[in-house]
C-alpha positions as CSV (number, residue, x, y, z in Angstrom):
1,E,10.1,-8.9,-4.4
2,M,11.6,-6.8,-7.2
3,I,8.1,-5.5,-8.1
4,N,7.6,-4.5,-4.5
5,K,10.9,-2.7,-4.5
6,Q,9.8,-0.8,-7.6
7,L,6.6,0.3,-5.9
8,E,8.4,1.7,-2.9
9,V,8.3,5.4,-2.2
10,N,10.3,7.6,0.0
11,Q,8.7,8.9,3.2
12,P,7.2,12.2,2.5
13,V,8.9,15.1,4.2
14,L,6.4,17.3,6.1
15,T,6.6,20.9,7.0
16,E,6.5,22.1,10.6
17,E,3.1,23.5,9.9
18,Q,1.8,20.1,8.5
19,M,3.1,18.3,11.6
20,E,1.5,20.9,13.9
21,Q,-1.8,20.5,12.1
22,M,-1.7,16.7,12.4
23,N,-1.0,17.0,16.1
24,F,-4.0,19.3,16.6
25,T,-6.2,16.9,14.6
26,L,-4.9,13.9,16.7
27,I,-5.6,15.7,19.9
28,E,-9.1,16.8,18.8
29,A,-9.9,13.2,17.7
30,L,-8.7,11.9,21.0
31,H,-10.8,14.4,23.1
32,T,-13.9,14.1,20.9
33,N,-13.6,10.4,20.2
34,K,-14.0,11.1,16.5
35,Q,-13.0,8.6,13.9
36,V,-9.9,9.5,11.8
37,Y,-8.3,8.5,8.5
38,L,-4.7,7.9,9.4
39,T,-2.0,7.7,6.7
40,Y,1.4,6.5,7.8
41,Y,4.6,5.4,6.2
42,K,5.8,1.8,6.6
43,R,8.4,-0.1,4.7
44,G,8.3,2.0,1.6
45,Q,4.5,2.5,1.4
46,C,2.0,5.0,2.6
47,I,-0.9,3.1,4.2
48,T,-4.3,4.6,5.2
49,E,-6.5,3.1,7.9
50,T,-9.6,4.2,9.7
51,G,-10.0,4.1,13.4
52,F,-9.8,6.0,16.7
53,I,-7.0,7.7,18.6
54,Q,-6.6,6.4,22.2
55,F,-3.4,8.1,23.4
56,V,-1.0,10.8,22.2
57,D,2.4,11.6,23.5
58,S,4.0,14.3,21.4
59,L,7.2,14.5,23.3
60,G,7.6,10.7,23.3
61,D,6.9,10.5,19.5
62,V,4.1,7.9,20.2
63,F,0.4,7.5,19.8
64,I,-2.0,4.6,20.1
65,F,-4.5,4.0,17.3
66,I,-7.4,1.5,17.4
67,D,-8.1,0.3,13.9
68,E,-11.7,0.0,12.8
69,V,-11.5,-3.4,11.2
70,F,-9.8,-5.6,13.9
71,E,-10.2,-3.2,16.8
72,L,-6.6,-3.8,17.6
73,K,-4.4,-1.3,19.5
74,N,-1.5,-0.1,17.4
75,K,1.3,1.8,19.0
76,M,2.9,4.0,16.4
77,R,5.5,6.7,16.1
78,L,4.2,10.2,15.3
79,S,7.2,10.5,13.0
80,E,5.7,7.8,10.7
81,L,2.5,9.8,10.2
82,V,2.0,11.3,6.8
83,D,-1.6,12.6,7.2
84,V,-4.5,12.6,9.7
85,R,-8.1,13.7,8.8
86,L,-11.2,13.5,10.8
87,A,-13.7,11.0,9.2
């Protein structure tokens, strides 16, 4: 556990512009059904997964992501996102 604590990083702080760009990418991926690389912050780590966006609610700080590996629906907070790129 001590090793895990040492590997933890702080959640990156994004600019308004970066958040806006990620939002545009999420919406584009949703409407075109394009695959995305999604990087999010969870428990001291930045995790990247590949999958598809199924739902986005910017005001509610929520989106639904279907991961490529298990095809599971993951309800996540937009505020946990670090980066989104079209695959």
